[in-house]
N, C-alpha and C positions, 0 to 999 in steps of 0.2 A: 309797535312804534319803532322807527329807526330814524337816525339822524342822517339826513342826506348832505347837509353842509352846515359847517359851524365856521363863523367869522368872529374874530376877536380882535379888538383894538384897545391899546394902552392898559391892559389888565396885568397887573403884577409885573412879572419879568418879560411879558410879551408886548411888543409894540404893534405886531400885525401877524395874523394867522388867518388863512383861508384854506380850509381842508374838506374835502369830500371823502368820508370814509370808504364808501364803495363796498363795504362788507358788513354782514351782520355781526361778525366777531373781529375785532381789532385788538392786538396786543401791541401797546406803544412801548418801545424800548429806545435806547439811545444813551449817550454819555450823561453824566451828572449835570445838572443845571441847564438841560436843554429845554424844559418846559413841560415834561410828561404830565406831571400832577397839575400843573396849572391848566392843561387843556381839560382834565376831567372837572376841576374846580369851575372853569368857564361853563361847561355843560350843565353842571349842577346849579350853578348861580342862575342860568337862564330858565331852566325847566323844573327845578325843584318846587314843591308846593310851600315849602317853609320860607320864612322871612329871613333875609341876609342883612346883616349889619356891616356896612362897608366903613373902611376907616382909610386914612392916608396911604399906608403901605400897599393898599390893594390898587393904588393907581401907578402906572409906570413911572419910576424914578420919584415917587411921592408927590408927583406934579398933578394937582388937582385942577388946573386949568384946561388939561385935556382929558374930556370925559371918557369914562369906561364905556364901550359898546360892544355888546355881545349879541350876535344873531345866530339863531339855530333854526335850520329848516327841517321839519320833521315829516317824514313819510310814513306809510303802513298805518294810516290813521284808522282810528276805531270808528264806528257808526256814530257815536256821540259827538266826536269832534267834527265830523263832517255834516252834520245836521244843521240847517238853517237856523234852527231854534238856539243852537249853541254857538258854534264858530264857524259854520259853512260859508258865510258870506265873504269870509277872507281866504278861502281856499285858493291856492296858485297851483300852477302845473309844473311837474318835473319831468323833463323829457328823457327819452331813452338814451340819449347822448350825455345825459347828466348836466343839463342846463336848466335855469330857472326861468319861468315866464309868469307874468300876472294874468294873462288871459289863457286858462287851460284849454288844450284841445283834446279831442276825443282819446288820442292815445297816450296822453300824459297821465302820471300818477298824481293824484290829489295830494298836496303838501300844505302846511301852515308854516309861517315863518315867525317866530317870536324874537322880539328885540328887547334886550334889557339895557337900559341907559342909566349911569350913575355920574351925576356932575359934582361940583364942589359942595353942594348941599348935603351930600352923602345919602340922599333919598333915592332908592332904587325905583324905576319905573318899568314895569313889564307890560308890553304891548304886542298885539297882533298887527303886523304890517303887511299892506298889499297896496301897491300903487294905483290900482284902478278903484280903491276906496278912498274917499277924500280924508276921512279921520281914522287913525289907528284906534283899536279897541283896547282899553286897558284890561289887563288880565289880573284876576284875583287869585288868592292862593288855591281856592277850589277849582278854578278853571286850570291851573297849572297842574294840579294832581291828576287831571285826565291824561297827562303824557305819560304816566306810568314810570317815573323815574325812581331807581332804587340806587343807593350809594353805599358802599361798604368801604370805609377809610380805615379807622382805628377799630375801636370797640363801641357798639351802640347798644347798650344793655337795656334801653328802654323797650325795645321790641321783644324782650323776653319775659315781659309782663303785660297784664291786661290793662295798663293805664291809658290815660287820654293821649290819643295819637298814636298808639301802639297799633302794629300790623295784626297782632294777635286778636284784638278786638275786631278787626275786619274778617279774620278767619272764623270767628265765632258764628257768624251768620251772614245773611246778605245785607246789603246797606240799609234797607228799609226796616229791618227787624233787630238790627245789632243792638240799638239803644235799649229796646224793651228787654231783649233777652239779658243783656248785661245788667239792667237794672234788677230783674228777677234773680240773676246769679249772685249779685251783691247782697240782696236781701237774705237769700238762702245761706250764703256765707256767714253772715252775721248771726243767723239763728243756730246753726249747727256745724258750720265749717266742714261739712262733708262735700269738699268740692268736686271729688272724683264722681259724686253720684249726680252732678249736674251735666245733663247730657250736652248742652251746648259748649261748655268749657271742655269737657272731655273729650269731644270730636274734635275741637280746635287742637288740643294738645295732641292727639293722634295724628292729625295732619301734619303738625309741625315735626313730629318725630319722623314721619315718612320723608318729608322733604329734607330734613337735616341728614339722615342716614344717606339719602341719594347723593348728597355732595361730600360725604365722607367724614361727617361729624361722629365722634365716638358717643355712643349711647350705652350707659352702663346697664339700665333696666327698661324702663319705658317712661316717656314723658307724660305728665299729669299736672293739673293744677293743684297749687298749694298755697297756704297763707304764709306770708312773711311779715309778721308782726313786728312793730318797732322801726320799720323803715319810714313809713309815711302815715301811720296810724291805720286804722281800718277804713281803707278807701279802695278805689279801683287798683292803685299801685300796690296794694297789699296781695293781690292775686298774681302770682308769678309762675312762670313754667318750672317744673321740678323733674330731675331725672332720678328715678328710683328714691324719692324723698329728699334729695339734695337740689337746692336751688340752682339752676343751669347757669346763673350769673357767677357762680363759684368754680365752673369748669374751667378747664385750660383755655388760653387765648385762642388757639386754633379752633377748637371746639365752639367756643362762643361766636367767632367770626363766621364760621361755616353755618352755624344754626341760625344766626341772625340773617344772613344772606339768603338762605333757603326759605325763611319765613317771609321775609320782604318779598321775594321774588314770586312767591306762590300765591300771594295776596292779589296779584295783577292778572286778570285773565286774558288780556288782549295784548301780549307781547310787551314786556318790560323792557326799558332801557336800562341796563345794569352797569354801573360804574364801579370797578374793583381797583383800588390803589394798592400795589405791592400785594399781590395775592399770597405770596409765600410767607408773609408775616405770622408767625406762630404755627407755621404748618411744617410737618416733616416732608421730605421728597415724595413719598408714596401718596401722601394726602393731596399734595399740590397736583400730581398727575390725575388722581381721582376726581378732585373738584373741577379741573379744566375739561376732563373728559366728559364729565357729566353736563357741564355748561354746553358742551358742543353737542352732546346727544340730545339735550332738550330741544335745541334749535333744529336738529335734523329730524326728530319726531314730529315737531310743529309743522315743518315744511312738508313732510310726507302727508300729513293729515290735513293739509291745505288751511292751517291756522296761522294766525299772526306769529311771526317768529321772534320779533323782538331783536335787541341788539346788546351785545357785551363789549364794553370798552374797558381795557385792562392794562395797568402798567405792572412791570416786574423788573427785578433785578437778579432773577433767578435763571440760571442756565437750564434747570430741570423744567421750568415753566415754559420758557420759549421753544425747548425741544418738543414738548408735548402739544404746544400751540400749533406749530407748523409754519413753514415758510409763507404759505399763502394768506396767512392771517397777521403776519408781522408788519409793522408800520414803524419806521424809524424817524424819531423826532430830532431835528437838528436846529441850532440857533446860531444865526450869523452875529458876529461881534466885530465891530460896533453895529449897531443898528436894531438888534433884538428882533430880527424878522424870522419868525418860526415857520419850519416847513415839516410837513408829515409826508414821508415817501413810502411807497410800496415798492417791493422788488420787482423788476421787469423780468428778470431770469430767475426761476425758482429752483433749479437744480444746483447751481453754486452755492445758494443759501442752504439748501437740504444737506449738501456735503459738509458745510461749515457746522451745522447743527449736530451732524453725527459725529465730528472729530473734536472741534474746539468752538463750541457756541459761546463761551464766556468771552471771546473776542468782540461780539456784537455790543458789549457795554462800554467799549473803549472810544477814543477819539481817532487813533491812527493804528493801522494794522499792517504788520509785515507778514506777508503771506509766504510760507516755505513751501518748497516743492514737495516734500515728503516727511515721513516720520523721523528719519534720520537727522534731517536739517532741523526740524522742529526741536527734538530733544537736545540736540547740540547747543542751539542757540538759548534753550531754556537754562542750560547749564552755564554756558559763557556768560549771560547776562548777570550772573552773580558776581562776576569780576569787574563789571563796568562801573558801579557806583563809586568805587575808590578813585576813579579818574573823573568823576563829574560831581564833586562836592558832596558825595554821599547819597546822591539821589538814585533811587532804582528807576527803571523805565516805567514802571506802573504809576509812579508819582506824576508822570507826564501824561498819564492817560493812554499809554501805548500798549499793545498786546500782540502777541505773536501767534499766528494761526497756521494750521497745516492745510495745504492746498490740494492734497490728494493727487500728487503727480502731474499729469497733464492738465488737470482742470485748475491748476493755480492760476493762469492768465485770466480764465472767465470768472473765477472768483475775485480776483483783484479788480476788474472792471466792474463787477456788479457792486462790490462794495463802494468803489469810487462814486458809482451812480447814487448810491444811497447817502452820500455826503461824508463818507469817511476817507481820509487820506491813507492811500495804500502804496506799497512797494512789494517787490517779489525778491526772495532769496532762493537761487536755485543752481543746480548743477549746470554745466556747459558742454557736457558730452553730447547731448541731443539739443540741436538748436531749435529755437522757437521758429515757427512758420512766418513767412512774410506778412501774412494777414495779422497774425498775433502781435508781431513786432509794430506793425502800423498802428493798431488799435491801442496798444499800451502807449505808444508816443503820443498819439492823439490826445489821450487821457492824461498825459504828463505823469505816467506811473513809471518809476525807476525800476530797473531789474538789475540786481547785484548776482553776478555769477563769476565763477573762476576763469581767469584767462588760460588759454591752451586747450580747450576742449575737454576739460577735466570733470570727473564726478567727485563727490564729497571725499570718498575713500582715497582716490588718487591724489587729491590735493593734500590730504593729511599725511600719507606715507611718503608722498614725493618731498615734503618739507621737513619730515622728521629726522633728526639726527639719529645715530645708531642706538644710544641708549633709550631713546623714546620709542624707537621701533620696537625694541625688546619689551618696553613697558606695554605698548599696544597689543603685543602677542600674549603676554601674560594675562592682560585684562580679558582678551578675546576668549582664552583658554578657561578662564575662571567663570566666564558666562556660558560658553557653548560646549565645554568640555575638551580635554586633551585629543581624543580619538577624532572628533568632529574636525577640529582644526588640523591636525596631522593628515588625515585623508584628503581634505580639501586642498592643503598645499602640494601633497605628493601627486594628486591628480593633475595638478597644474604644471608643476616642476618635475619633470621625470626623473632627473638625477639626483634629486634632493635626499639628504639624509638629515635626521633631526637628532641632536644630542642634548640632554638635559644637564644644565650645569648646577651643582649644588655647592658653590662657593659663597663668598660674600653678597653676590647678587644672584638670586634664584632666577633662572631664565632658561632659554633654548638657544642653542647655536645651530644655525642652519647652514649646511655644507652643500654647495653647488658651484657650477662652473659660472653661473650667472655673476656679473659684477653688481656693485651696490645699487646703481640706478635701476638695472634690469631687475634685481630682486625685489626692489621696492615697487615697481609696476607690476610684477607678478602677485605679490601679496595684495596689492591693492585690487587687482582683478579678482581675486580670490574672496577678498573681503566683501566686495559688492555683489558677489554671486555670478559674476561673469564666467561662464564655463570654457573650458578648453575646447579647440575645434572638435566638432562631432560628439560633444558630451552635452548633458542636460544641464539646465541652470542649478546651481547650487544655492542653499539657503544663505542669504547675506548675514555676515557677522553683527552688524551694528544697526540693522533696520528695525529698530524697536525704540520707542520714545525713552523708556527708562534706560535701556542700554546705552543709548546714544547721549543721554543726559550724564551718565556716569563716565563717559568718555570725555566729557567737556574740560576738566582740569588738565588732562594730558594735552589736549588740542590747544588750549590756552598757552601751555609751556612751548608747544611747537611753534605757535605763531610768534611768540616772543623771541624764540630762538632763530627764526627766520623771517624777519620783518618785511623782506622784499618779496617774499613768496606769494603766489596767487592766493593761497589760503589766508595769510594775514592781511593781504590788501583787500580782499572781498570782506573779511570780518569788519575790518576797520571801516569800510564804506557803509555796511549795515548799521553799525554803532553810530556813525556820524548822523545818519538818517533818523534813527530812533530817537537820538538826543537833540535833533535840529529844534 
């Protein structure tokens, strides 16, 4: 089963949403309070087989005069759902263009639309809707169970025991024989408690172990059925899954979550709809990667075997998770205020997002993003931002939902445009030694994306050394030597300035005197050329001094003092413009 369209009205923080996922795997991201978890809650409320108890806070602004309406249109239907004996009379058509029609045509995919309505009475009503049929059909919890929905939010330990409603009870055997087999198992347990000798329970435990391992759950020994007396007396709930003799419910949170998800998913044979809220909860980075990789691999294997693929809808606040998910599966949830109109957007250009995931994926969890041209500018601004809160009532930019991201040089304009299309406010911080193309300038202007760049066709190194007084030039050289080594700096300078001699001064200020016929301005220009890796005529490029995020960040305190000492310089002016935008 896969959701083709989900519509939500007046549910919790969402006034309206109309989303067509368009993918069997969607990872929902976005700034806080954008409605990511509420989207999963809406899907679960519409399709879960369990009963939902609604209260006033479930209504938008607690206003019960406006009913909650959730409509989910589901494709990749099982044979049971399409049969006329079950729900087939309400089948509609989903076109290749992603449109819904009540009279399906030959090329349409068969789909069903479930409508959940909750009014002031707080009584939920689940119905199948189709305009060509006069009366909608009310859906029971058994009907909704056919949609194969699995939700992993926090911890659901009930699925780690053979109690009523547990998925393990389904794994024990087919649906026709499960009750009989469990009855014999419980009788045998009461007689001698040798549960591992009961074939049906042992097989189910083994299956659960295989599924859990596949998702990255830690297994100390092997899964087996065991008694947990004292929890609920000697009943179905007394038979629980054990790992090497220890109840699995006592394992770590991450292992419990992965095992629960694996067991639930495996019990659905025809493509489960899997909802995972904050997959990183309780998991180390390597297990986040493993779990997502396995979920994707399961879908690929099913597709290759021409079996139902199912669907995964996931939320996360982990940059590890979104990097493993990949740009084609990311969906950004944005919320307009006022109005509470929710949108879910997919990237139209994947390469800029792929670059962002490689360098600064954390930016995707912010509201506003300043895209820097490269590593030097990123490290510099990350260091300088530490000086800004003192000028803004102690507020760091992160408190305003702002992030700084690396644009990987010439890809910065494309990245800023793609992020703007996804609902983020963006701007660019860049050198001005290489001009943007007319097409780039026009696209950025049309999207109202501001560009902060140094006046005078300068790169960052030129703007820094050009504005620095003598003592700070000396500090910059000391810092460069501490990071790159004396010989590297000396050789780079001598290759550029042919009459240069360098003398180290060991008095009250440890530094280097540079002796040359160049005047102060010319010498600063020459040092800046060397620092940015610009070669002398006929020579190869040299390694830049500060083109490293860590090194550039260490440079920030000196650059801050240079900007304060030269408030009218291109350096200070551009930094002030970026600061004003970040705090706007």
